[in-house]
FIRO-469712 format. One record per atom (N, C-alpha, C): x, y negated, z; residue number from 1; residue in one letter. Coordinates in steps of 0.02 Angstrom, whole numbers, plus 32768, in hexadecimal, padded with zeros to 4 digits. Each point is the difference from the previous one (the first is absolute). Layout:
N
[gutor [X; Y; Z]; NUM; a]
...
***
This chain:
157
[gutor [7F67; 929A; 5A9C]; 1; m]
[gutor [7FD0; 7FC9; 8031]; 1; m]
[gutor [802A; 7FEA; 802A]; 1; m]
[gutor [803F; 7FF6; 7FFA]; 2; k]
[gutor [8030; 7FDC; 8010]; 2; k]
[gutor [7FFD; 7FD8; 7FDC]; 2; k]
[gutor [8005; 7FFE; 7FC5]; 3; l]
[gutor [8007; 7FC5; 7FB3]; 3; l]
[gutor [7FC5; 7FCF; 8019]; 3; l]
[gutor [7FCF; 801F; 801A]; 4; c]
[gutor [7FC2; 7FE0; 7FF2]; 4; c]
[gutor [8024; 7FB7; 8056]; 4; c]
[gutor [8000; 8012; 8026]; 5; k]
[gutor [7FF9; 7FF0; 804A]; 5; k]
[gutor [8047; 7FA8; 7FEA]; 5; k]
[gutor [803B; 803B; 7FEA]; 6; i]
[gutor [8023; 7FCD; 7FDF]; 6; i]
[gutor [7FF0; 7FBF; 7FC2]; 6; i]
[gutor [7FD7; 8011; 7FE2]; 7; l]
[gutor [7FE3; 7FCC; 7FD9]; 7; l]
[gutor [7FD9; 7FBA; 8010]; 7; l]
[gutor [7FDE; 803E; 8039]; 8; k]
[gutor [7FE1; 7FB9; 8011]; 8; k]
[gutor [800F; 7FD4; 8021]; 8; k]
[gutor [804E; 8012; 8035]; 9; k]
[gutor [800B; 7FE4; 8043]; 9; k]
[gutor [802A; 7FD5; 7FC9]; 9; k]
[gutor [802C; 8013; 7FB7]; 10; t]
[gutor [8012; 7FDF; 7FDC]; 10; t]
[gutor [7FD3; 7FA1; 7FE9]; 10; t]
[gutor [7FB5; 802B; 7FEA]; 11; k]
[gutor [7FD4; 7FD4; 7FF1]; 11; k]
[gutor [7FE1; 7FD6; 8037]; 11; k]
[gutor [7FF2; 801B; 8045]; 12; q]
[gutor [8016; 7FD5; 8035]; 12; q]
[gutor [8028; 7FC4; 8003]; 12; q]
[gutor [8041; 8005; 7FF8]; 13; a]
[gutor [8026; 7FEE; 800B]; 13; a]
[gutor [8015; 7FA2; 7FCF]; 13; a]
[gutor [7FE8; 8030; 7FBE]; 14; a]
[gutor [7FF4; 7FCB; 7FCA]; 14; a]
[gutor [7FC2; 7FC4; 801B]; 14; a]
[gutor [7FCA; 802A; 8018]; 15; y]
[gutor [7FD3; 7FC4; 8026]; 15; y]
[gutor [802A; 7FC2; 8028]; 15; y]
[gutor [8026; 8036; 8020]; 16; a]
[gutor [8003; 7FC6; 8041]; 16; a]
[gutor [802D; 7FDD; 7FD5]; 16; a]
[gutor [8025; 800B; 7FEE]; 17; v]
[gutor [8036; 7FB7; 7FE2]; 17; v]
[gutor [7FE6; 7FD9; 7FD1]; 17; v]
[gutor [7FCC; 802E; 7FD6]; 18; a]
[gutor [7FE3; 7FBE; 7FDD]; 18; a]
[gutor [7FD0; 7FD6; 8020]; 18; a]
[gutor [7FE0; 8017; 8046]; 19; t]
[gutor [7FD6; 7FD5; 802D]; 19; t]
[gutor [8027; 7FCF; 801F]; 19; t]
[gutor [803C; 800D; 8023]; 20; a]
[gutor [8030; 7FF2; 8010]; 20; a]
[gutor [8015; 7FC6; 7FEB]; 20; a]
[gutor [8013; 800A; 7FA6]; 21; h]
[gutor [801E; 7FBC; 7FE9]; 21; h]
[gutor [7FCC; 7FCF; 8009]; 21; h]
[gutor [7FD5; 8014; 7FE8]; 22; t]
[gutor [7FA5; 7FE4; 7FF9]; 22; t]
[gutor [8008; 7FC3; 8026]; 22; t]
[gutor [7FF4; 803C; 8048]; 23; n]
[gutor [800A; 7FC3; 803E]; 23; n]
[gutor [803A; 7FC6; 800B]; 23; n]
[gutor [802C; 8018; 7FFD]; 24; k]
[gutor [803E; 7FB3; 8001]; 24; k]
[gutor [7FEE; 7FE6; 7FCE]; 24; k]
[gutor [7FE9; 8007; 7FC2]; 25; a]
[gutor [7FF7; 7FC1; 7FD1]; 25; a]
[gutor [7FC8; 7FD8; 8013]; 25; a]
[gutor [7FD5; 802C; 8011]; 26; m]
[gutor [7FC3; 7FDE; 7FFD]; 26; m]
[gutor [7FF3; 7FC7; 8062]; 26; m]
[gutor [802C; 8011; 8023]; 27; e]
[gutor [7FF8; 7FDB; 8040]; 27; e]
[gutor [8009; 7FE6; 800E]; 27; e]
[gutor [801D; 7FB8; 7FDE]; 28; t]
[gutor [800C; 7FB3; 8005]; 28; t]
[gutor [7FC9; 7FF8; 7FEE]; 28; t]
[gutor [7FD8; 8005; 7FD3]; 29; k]
[gutor [7FB7; 7FF9; 7FE5]; 29; k]
[gutor [7FC8; 800F; 8037]; 29; k]
[gutor [800E; 8035; 8023]; 30; y]
[gutor [7FD3; 8035; 8018]; 30; y]
[gutor [8003; 7FC5; 8048]; 30; y]
[gutor [802A; 7FF4; 8035]; 31; r]
[gutor [8016; 7FD2; 802B]; 31; r]
[gutor [7FDF; 7FB1; 8009]; 31; r]
[gutor [8004; 8003; 7F99]; 32; s]
[gutor [7FDD; 7FC3; 8000]; 32; s]
[gutor [7FB6; 7FF5; 7FEF]; 32; s]
[gutor [7FE2; 8036; 8009]; 33; v]
[gutor [7FBB; 7FEA; 7FF5]; 33; v]
[gutor [7FD5; 8002; 8056]; 33; v]
[gutor [7FE3; 7FD4; 7FE9]; 34; p]
[gutor [7FED; 7FFB; 8054]; 34; p]
[gutor [7FC8; 8035; 801E]; 34; p]
[gutor [7FE3; 800C; 8039]; 35; m]
[gutor [7FF6; 803D; 8019]; 35; m]
[gutor [7FAA; 8011; 7FE4]; 35; m]
[gutor [7FDE; 7FBB; 800A]; 36; n]
[gutor [7FB4; 800E; 7FEF]; 36; n]
[gutor [7FFE; 8009; 7F91]; 36; n]
[gutor [803D; 8024; 7FED]; 37; k]
[gutor [8003; 800B; 7FBE]; 37; k]
[gutor [800E; 803F; 7FFD]; 37; k]
[gutor [800D; 8018; 8043]; 38; r]
[gutor [802B; 8055; 7FE7]; 38; r]
[gutor [7FC2; 8039; 8004]; 38; r]
[gutor [7FFF; 8035; 7FE4]; 39; l]
[gutor [7FD8; 8024; 8021]; 39; l]
[gutor [8031; 8047; 801B]; 39; l]
[gutor [7FE2; 8021; 8034]; 40; a]
[gutor [8021; 8054; 7FF9]; 40; a]
[gutor [7FE0; 8030; 800D]; 40; a]
[gutor [801E; 802C; 7FDE]; 41; l]
[gutor [7FF2; 8039; 7FEB]; 41; l]
[gutor [800A; 8041; 801C]; 41; l]
[gutor [7FC8; 802D; 8011]; 42; v]
[gutor [8034; 8031; 8024]; 42; v]
[gutor [7FD1; 8046; 7FE5]; 42; v]
[gutor [803E; 8032; 8008]; 43; p]
[gutor [7FDB; 8046; 7FE8]; 43; p]
[gutor [7FDB; 8025; 802A]; 43; p]
[gutor [7FAD; 8005; 7FD8]; 44; h]
[gutor [7FE0; 803F; 803D]; 44; h]
[gutor [802D; 8039; 8032]; 44; h]
[gutor [8022; 8014; 7FD4]; 45; c]
[gutor [801C; 8028; 8021]; 45; c]
[gutor [8033; 7FEB; 802F]; 45; c]
[gutor [7FF9; 7FD6; 8026]; 46; l]
[gutor [8008; 7FE9; 8039]; 46; l]
[gutor [7FE3; 7FF0; 8026]; 46; l]
[gutor [7FC2; 8009; 7FFF]; 47; r]
[gutor [7FC9; 8012; 803B]; 47; r]
[gutor [800B; 8039; 8029]; 47; r]
[gutor [7FDD; 7FFB; 8036]; 48; n]
[gutor [7FF6; 803D; 8024]; 48; n]
[gutor [7FBB; 800C; 7FE6]; 48; n]
[gutor [7FEC; 8029; 7FCD]; 49; h]
[gutor [7FDA; 8018; 7FE3]; 49; h]
[gutor [7FB6; 8036; 801A]; 49; h]
[gutor [802A; 800D; 804C]; 50; e]
[gutor [7FD9; 803A; 8018]; 50; e]
[gutor [7FCA; 7FC8; 8034]; 50; e]
[gutor [8017; 7FB5; 8017]; 51; v]
[gutor [7FE6; 7FE3; 8030]; 51; v]
[gutor [7FE6; 7F99; 7FE3]; 51; v]
[gutor [8012; 8025; 7FBC]; 52; c]
[gutor [8008; 7FA4; 7FE8]; 52; c]
[gutor [7FBE; 7FE5; 7FEA]; 52; c]
[gutor [7FEF; 7FCE; 8025]; 53; k]
[gutor [7FC9; 7FD2; 7FFF]; 53; k]
[gutor [7FF6; 7FBC; 7FCC]; 53; k]
[gutor [8023; 801B; 7FDD]; 54; a]
[gutor [800A; 7FCA; 7FD3]; 54; a]
[gutor [7FC7; 7FFB; 7FD2]; 54; a]
[gutor [7FE7; 7FC8; 7FE8]; 55; k]
[gutor [7FE3; 7FE9; 7FD1]; 55; k]
[gutor [7FF7; 8006; 7FAB]; 55; k]
[gutor [7FDC; 802C; 7FDE]; 56; d]
[gutor [802A; 802E; 7FC0]; 56; d]
[gutor [7FB4; 7FCC; 7FCB]; 56; d]
[gutor [8029; 7FF2; 7FCD]; 57; f]
[gutor [7FED; 7FC4; 7FEA]; 57; f]
[gutor [8004; 801E; 7FBA]; 57; f]
[gutor [7FF4; 8024; 7FEA]; 58; g]
[gutor [800E; 8032; 7FD2]; 58; g]
[gutor [8041; 802E; 7FD5]; 58; g]
[gutor [8035; 7FB9; 7FFC]; 59; s]
[gutor [8047; 7FFD; 7FE6]; 59; s]
[gutor [8033; 7FF7; 8034]; 59; s]
[gutor [7FE5; 7FEE; 803D]; 60; y]
[gutor [8031; 7FFA; 8040]; 60; y]
[gutor [7FCC; 7FF8; 8024]; 60; y]
[gutor [801F; 7FEB; 8039]; 61; y]
[gutor [7FEE; 8005; 803E]; 61; y]
[gutor [8018; 7FD7; 801D]; 61; y]
[gutor [7FF1; 7FCD; 803D]; 62; i]
[gutor [800F; 7FEB; 801F]; 62; i]
[gutor [8002; 8017; 805B]; 62; i]
[gutor [8025; 7FD8; 800D]; 63; c]
[gutor [8030; 8022; 8054]; 63; c]
[gutor [7FC4; 7FD3; 8021]; 63; c]
[gutor [7FDF; 802E; 8053]; 64; v]
[gutor [7FD6; 7FD8; 8013]; 64; v]
[gutor [8036; 7FEB; 8054]; 64; v]
[gutor [803A; 8021; 7FFF]; 65; e]
[gutor [8041; 7FE9; 8024]; 65; e]
[gutor [7FFB; 8042; 8053]; 65; e]
[gutor [7FE9; 8030; 7FDB]; 66; c]
[gutor [7FDE; 8031; 8032]; 66; c]
[gutor [8035; 801E; 802B]; 66; c]
[gutor [8047; 7FE0; 7FE7]; 67; g]
[gutor [8045; 801E; 802C]; 67; g]
[gutor [8004; 8055; 7FF8]; 67; g]
[gutor [7FFF; 8019; 7FDB]; 68; k]
[gutor [7FF9; 8045; 7FE7]; 68; k]
[gutor [8031; 801F; 7FDF]; 68; k]
[gutor [802F; 7FB7; 7FCD]; 69; c]
[gutor [8027; 8010; 7FDE]; 69; c]
[gutor [8016; 7FB7; 7FF0]; 69; c]
[gutor [8049; 8008; 7FE1]; 70; k]
[gutor [802D; 7FCB; 7FF9]; 70; k]
[gutor [7FED; 7FCD; 7FD5]; 70; k]
[gutor [7FB8; 800F; 7FD9]; 71; i]
[gutor [7FF3; 7FCD; 7FE0]; 71; i]
[gutor [7FD1; 7FB2; 8032]; 71; i]
[gutor [7FE4; 801D; 802B]; 72; a]
[gutor [7FDB; 7FE4; 803E]; 72; a]
[gutor [803C; 7FB7; 8025]; 72; a]
[gutor [8039; 801A; 7FF5]; 73; g]
[gutor [803C; 7FD4; 8020]; 73; g]
[gutor [8014; 7FC3; 7F9B]; 73; g]
[gutor [8009; 801B; 7FDB]; 74; i]
[gutor [8006; 7FF2; 7FA0]; 74; i]
[gutor [7FC9; 7FC0; 800C]; 74; i]
[gutor [7FCD; 8013; 8011]; 75; s]
[gutor [7FC8; 7FDB; 7FFC]; 75; s]
[gutor [7FE1; 7FC1; 8038]; 75; s]
[gutor [8011; 8009; 8017]; 76; k]
[gutor [8025; 7FCF; 803E]; 76; k]
[gutor [802F; 7FBE; 7FF2]; 76; k]
[gutor [8028; 8035; 7FFF]; 77; k]
[gutor [8043; 7FC6; 7FDE]; 77; k]
[gutor [7FC2; 7FDE; 7FCF]; 77; k]
[gutor [7FFD; 8013; 7FD1]; 78; c]
[gutor [8002; 7FE3; 7FBA]; 78; c]
[gutor [7FD1; 7FB6; 8018]; 78; c]
[gutor [7FC8; 8015; 802C]; 79; k]
[gutor [7FBF; 7FCF; 8007]; 79; k]
[gutor [8022; 7FC5; 804A]; 79; k]
[gutor [8041; 802A; 8007]; 80; h]
[gutor [8011; 7FC7; 8026]; 80; h]
[gutor [8037; 7FD6; 7FDB]; 80; h]
[gutor [8014; 8016; 7FC2]; 81; l]
[gutor [8028; 7FD5; 7FDA]; 81; l]
[gutor [7FDF; 7FD3; 7FC4]; 81; l]
[gutor [7FC8; 800F; 8003]; 82; g]
[gutor [7FD4; 7FD5; 7FC8]; 82; g]
[gutor [8000; 802D; 7FB6]; 82; g]
[gutor [8007; 8031; 8007]; 83; y]
[gutor [7FF2; 8031; 7FC3]; 83; y]
[gutor [7FBA; 7FF1; 7FD6]; 83; y]
[gutor [7FED; 8010; 7FCC]; 84; q]
[gutor [7FAF; 800A; 7FDF]; 84; q]
[gutor [7FEA; 8039; 8017]; 84; q]
[gutor [8023; 8035; 800D]; 85; g]
[gutor [7FF3; 8039; 8009]; 85; g]
[gutor [802E; 8038; 8008]; 85; g]
[gutor [7FE5; 802F; 8031]; 86; l]
[gutor [8031; 8047; 7FF3]; 86; l]
[gutor [7FB9; 8025; 7FD3]; 86; l]
[gutor [8019; 8030; 7FD5]; 87; y]
[gutor [7FD0; 8045; 7FCD]; 87; y]
[gutor [8020; 8037; 8018]; 87; y]
[gutor [7FDC; 8029; 8018]; 88; i]
[gutor [8017; 8040; 800C]; 88; i]
[gutor [7FD8; 8032; 7FB1]; 88; i]
[gutor [8036; 801D; 7FE4]; 89; l]
[gutor [8008; 7FEF; 7FAA]; 89; l]
[gutor [7FEE; 8053; 8001]; 89; l]
[gutor [7FB4; 8032; 7FEF]; 90; k]
[gutor [7FFB; 8039; 7FCD]; 90; k]
[gutor [801F; 801E; 7FDB]; 90; k]
[gutor [801E; 7FD0; 7FD0]; 91; g]
[gutor [8029; 801A; 7FD1]; 91; g]
[gutor [8024; 7FAF; 7FE4]; 91; g]
[gutor [8022; 800A; 7FD9]; 92; g]
[gutor [8044; 7FBA; 7FD9]; 92; g]
[gutor [7FCD; 7FE8; 7FD3]; 92; g]
[gutor [7FC7; 8012; 7FE5]; 93; r]
[gutor [7FDC; 7FE1; 7FBB]; 93; r]
[gutor [7FDE; 7FC7; 8025]; 93; r]
[gutor [7FE8; 7FFF; 803C]; 94; t]
[gutor [7FF3; 7FDD; 801E]; 94; t]
[gutor [8011; 7FBF; 800C]; 94; t]
[gutor [8061; 7FFA; 8000]; 95; v]
[gutor [8034; 7FC8; 8005]; 95; v]
[gutor [7FD3; 7FC8; 7FD9]; 95; v]
[gutor [8007; 800A; 7FAB]; 96; e]
[gutor [7FE8; 7FEA; 7FDA]; 96; e]
[gutor [7FCA; 7FD7; 800F]; 96; e]
[gutor [7FD0; 802F; 8014]; 97; k]
[gutor [7FC4; 7FDD; 800C]; 97; k]
[gutor [7FE9; 7FBD; 803A]; 97; k]
[gutor [803F; 8013; 803D]; 98; l]
[gutor [800C; 7FD9; 803E]; 98; l]
[gutor [8028; 7FC3; 7FD7]; 98; l]
[gutor [8036; 7FE7; 7FD8]; 99; i]
[gutor [8016; 7FE6; 7FD7]; 99; i]
[gutor [7FD0; 7FD1; 7FE5]; 99; i]
[gutor [7FD4; 8014; 7FD4]; 100; e]
[gutor [7FB8; 7FE1; 7FC6]; 100; e]
[gutor [7FE7; 7FBF; 8048]; 100; e]
[gutor [7FDF; 8038; 802A]; 101; e]
[gutor [7FCC; 7FDE; 801A]; 101; e]
[gutor [8026; 7FCD; 803A]; 101; e]
[gutor [8035; 8013; 8023]; 102; h]
[gutor [801C; 7FBC; 802E]; 102; h]
[gutor [8036; 7FD4; 7FF3]; 102; h]
[gutor [8022; 8017; 7FB8]; 103; k]
[gutor [8024; 7FEA; 7FFE]; 103; k]
[gutor [803E; 7FD7; 801C]; 103; k]
[gutor [801B; 803B; 8017]; 104; p]
[gutor [804B; 7FE8; 802F]; 104; p]
[gutor [8037; 7FF2; 7FD1]; 104; p]
[gutor [8014; 7FDA; 803B]; 105; e]
[gutor [8057; 7FF2; 7FD3]; 105; e]
[gutor [8036; 803F; 8021]; 105; e]
[gutor [7FF1; 800C; 8037]; 106; a]
[gutor [8014; 8037; 8010]; 106; a]
[gutor [7FF8; 8053; 8022]; 106; a]
[gutor [8004; 8014; 7FF3]; 107; i]
[gutor [7FF8; 8051; 801D]; 107; i]
[gutor [803D; 8022; 8039]; 107; i]
[gutor [7FFC; 8018; 8040]; 108; a]
[gutor [8027; 802F; 8005]; 108; a]
[gutor [7FBF; 802E; 801A]; 108; a]
[gutor [8033; 802F; 7FD5]; 109; a]
[gutor [7FE4; 8063; 7FE9]; 109; a]
[gutor [8033; 8037; 802D]; 109; a]
[gutor [7FD7; 802B; 8025]; 110; i]
[gutor [8012; 802D; 801F]; 110; i]
[gutor [7FEE; 8027; 7FDB]; 110; i]
[gutor [8029; 802E; 7FEE]; 111; a]
[gutor [7FF6; 8050; 7FD6]; 111; a]
[gutor [8038; 8037; 7FFF]; 111; a]
[gutor [7FF8; 8031; 7FD6]; 112; c]
[gutor [8032; 804D; 7FF4]; 112; c]
[gutor [801F; 7FC1; 7FC3]; 112; c]
[gutor [803A; 8018; 7FE9]; 113; q]
[gutor [8038; 7FED; 7FE9]; 113; q]
[gutor [7FC8; 8001; 7FA8]; 113; q]
[gutor [7FE7; 8016; 7FEE]; 114; f]
[gutor [7FE4; 8031; 7FD2]; 114; f]
[gutor [7FC7; 7FAE; 7FE4]; 114; f]
[gutor [7FDD; 8020; 8043]; 115; e]
[gutor [7FC1; 7FA6; 7FFA]; 115; e]
[gutor [800F; 7FC9; 7FF3]; 115; e]
[gutor [802C; 8002; 803D]; 116; g]
[gutor [802B; 7FA5; 7FF5]; 116; g]
[gutor [8006; 7FFE; 7FB4]; 116; g]
[gutor [802F; 802B; 7FEA]; 117; a]
[gutor [8030; 7FEE; 7FB6]; 117; a]
[gutor [7FBD; 7FE7; 7FD2]; 117; a]
[gutor [7FC7; 8037; 8003]; 118; q]
[gutor [7FCA; 7FE1; 7FD6]; 118; q]
[gutor [7FE8; 7FBA; 801C]; 118; q]
[gutor [7FFB; 7FFD; 8037]; 119; g]
[gutor [7FD3; 7FB0; 801E]; 119; g]
[gutor [8038; 7FCF; 7FF8]; 119; g]
[gutor [804B; 8003; 7FFF]; 120; v]
[gutor [8004; 7FF5; 7FF7]; 120; v]
[gutor [8013; 7FBC; 7FC9]; 120; v]
[gutor [7FE9; 803F; 7FBF]; 121; e]
[gutor [7FFF; 7FE7; 7FBD]; 121; e]
[gutor [7FD7; 7FD8; 7FFE]; 121; e]
[gutor [7FC3; 8024; 7FF1]; 122; l]
[gutor [7FB4; 7FE0; 802F]; 122; l]
[gutor [8006; 7FBC; 7FFF]; 122; l]
[gutor [8032; 7FF1; 803B]; 123; c]
[gutor [7FFF; 7FBF; 8014]; 123; c]
[gutor [802E; 7FC4; 7FD0]; 123; c]
[gutor [8025; 8015; 7FE7]; 124; k]
[gutor [8044; 7FF8; 7FD6]; 124; k]
[gutor [7FBF; 7FF3; 7FC0]; 124; k]
[gutor [7FE6; 8017; 7FE3]; 125; k]
[gutor [7FCE; 8013; 7FD9]; 125; k]
[gutor [7FB8; 7F8F; 7FE8]; 125; k]
[gutor [7FF6; 800F; 8047]; 126; h]
[gutor [7FD6; 7FE6; 801B]; 126; h]
[gutor [8019; 7FA5; 8028]; 126; h]
[gutor [8057; 8001; 8003]; 127; k]
[gutor [802E; 7FBD; 8010]; 127; k]
[gutor [7FFE; 8011; 803E]; 127; k]
[gutor [7FE2; 801A; 8029]; 128; v]
[gutor [7FFE; 8012; 8047]; 128; v]
[gutor [804C; 8019; 8021]; 128; v]
[gutor [8008; 7FD6; 802E]; 129; t]
[gutor [803D; 801C; 802C]; 129; t]
[gutor [7FF9; 8028; 802E]; 129; t]
[gutor [8034; 8043; 7FF6]; 130; v]
[gutor [8000; 8012; 8032]; 130; v]
[gutor [802C; 8023; 8031]; 130; v]
[gutor [7FE7; 8011; 8039]; 131; q]
[gutor [8028; 8016; 8019]; 131; q]
[gutor [7FDA; 8046; 8034]; 131; q]
[gutor [8037; 804B; 7FEA]; 132; f]
[gutor [8000; 8026; 8004]; 132; f]
[gutor [8023; 802A; 8036]; 132; f]
[gutor [7FB0; 8027; 8036]; 133; i]
[gutor [8032; 8031; 803D]; 133; i]
[gutor [7FF5; 803A; 7FFD]; 133; i]
[gutor [8022; 8024; 7FE5]; 134; p]
[gutor [7FF7; 8048; 7FF9]; 134; p]
[gutor [800B; 8023; 804F]; 134; p]
[gutor [7FB7; 8034; 7FE4]; 135; l]
[gutor [7FF7; 8036; 803D]; 135; l]
[gutor [8055; 800A; 8030]; 135; l]
[gutor [7FFD; 8012; 8027]; 136; s]
[gutor [803E; 802C; 8035]; 136; s]
[gutor [7FE2; 8052; 7FF8]; 136; s]
[gutor [7FD5; 800C; 8004]; 137; k]
[gutor [7FE0; 8031; 7FE3]; 137; k]
[gutor [7FBB; 8019; 7FC9]; 137; k]
[gutor [800A; 802C; 7FD9]; 138; d]
[gutor [7FD1; 7FE2; 7FB5]; 138; d]
[gutor [7FE8; 804B; 8008]; 138; d]
[gutor [7FC7; 801A; 7FD8]; 139; g]
[gutor [7FF2; 8032; 7FF3]; 139; g]
[gutor [7F9E; 7FD1; 8008]; 139; g]
[gutor [7FC4; 802A; 7FF7]; 140; c]
[gutor [7FB6; 7FDB; 7FE9]; 140; c]
[gutor [7FE5; 7FF8; 8046]; 140; c]
[gutor [8023; 8014; 8037]; 141; v]
[gutor [7FDD; 8009; 8038]; 141; v]
[gutor [803A; 7FF6; 802E]; 141; v]
[gutor [7FE9; 7FF1; 803F]; 142; n]
[gutor [8037; 7FEA; 8051]; 142; n]
[gutor [8037; 7FE5; 7FD1]; 142; n]
[gutor [7FFD; 7FCD; 7FEB]; 143; t]
[gutor [804E; 7FEE; 7FE7]; 143; t]
[gutor [7FF8; 7FC7; 8022]; 143; t]
[gutor [8047; 7FCB; 8019]; 144; d]
[gutor [8028; 7FDD; 802C]; 144; d]
[gutor [8008; 7FBF; 7FCB]; 144; d]
[gutor [8014; 7FDC; 803F]; 145; v]
[gutor [802D; 7FB5; 7FD8]; 145; v]
[gutor [8024; 7FF2; 803E]; 145; v]
[gutor [8027; 7FD4; 7FEE]; 146; s]
[gutor [8032; 7FE5; 8051]; 146; s]
[gutor [7FDA; 7FAA; 7FEA]; 146; s]
[gutor [7FE7; 800B; 8050]; 147; l]
[gutor [7FB9; 7FAF; 7FFC]; 147; l]
[gutor [804B; 7FCA; 800A]; 147; l]
[gutor [8039; 8001; 8016]; 148; a]
[gutor [8032; 7FD4; 800C]; 148; a]
[gutor [801B; 7FD5; 7FC9]; 148; a]
[gutor [7FF3; 8050; 7FAD]; 149; e]
[gutor [8011; 7FE5; 7FBA]; 149; e]
[gutor [7FC0; 7FE2; 7FF3]; 149; e]
[gutor [7FC6; 8020; 8006]; 150; v]
[gutor [7FD3; 7FCD; 7FD8]; 150; v]
[gutor [8007; 7FA9; 802A]; 150; v]
[gutor [7FD8; 7FE7; 803D]; 151; f]
[gutor [8012; 7FDE; 8022]; 151; f]
[gutor [8037; 7FCF; 7FEA]; 151; f]
[gutor [803D; 8015; 7FF6]; 152; e]
[gutor [803E; 7FE4; 7FDD]; 152; e]
[gutor [7FD9; 7FD7; 7FD0]; 152; e]
[gutor [7FED; 8045; 7FDC]; 153; t]
[gutor [7FDE; 7FDD; 7FC2]; 153; t]
[gutor [7FC7; 7FD0; 7FF4]; 153; t]
[gutor [7FDA; 8001; 8023]; 154; l]
[gutor [7FBD; 7FD7; 8014]; 154; l]
[gutor [8003; 7FC4; 8003]; 154; l]
[gutor [804B; 7FFC; 8029]; 155; e]
[gutor [801B; 7FA6; 8022]; 155; e]
[gutor [8015; 7FF6; 7FF3]; 155; e]
[gutor [801F; 8013; 7FA9]; 156; k]
[gutor [8039; 7FCC; 7FE6]; 156; k]
[gutor [7FE4; 7FBD; 7FE6]; 156; k]
[gutor [8021; 7FEA; 800E]; 157; k]
[gutor [7FF7; 7FA6; 7FD2]; 157; k]
[gutor [803D; 7FC6; 7FFD]; 157; k]
***
């Protein structure tokens, strides 16, 4: 059991190093992308699923800004900045679908390290600049993220 925990922490650390490297490598390009050519992606595990009123669109939700979780503040910030949109993802495969549909030049993505690493690779594959913000508390429910870090990333220009 201890070995499993050690291996999990080692993988998490490797994902963190890889995504931090990608963020640094893509930051200048990300800053040059106009806000209206950017998407913001957040994981469904960040929602307060007990009271969330987000509209369900199959593979993602759209926040109605009810204020019951941090996503409302992120959504408001994206609208204020002029982002193409904010999508609450139910799964990682939705990233590719949204890239094909909206053709963003850049994506600001919040996720756990594992999903983030996969999302970063999808963005690279589609030649979309990405900035990844890791969850400060992960798991499949009741996750958390630093709003200061999210807002700093969203506002980069």
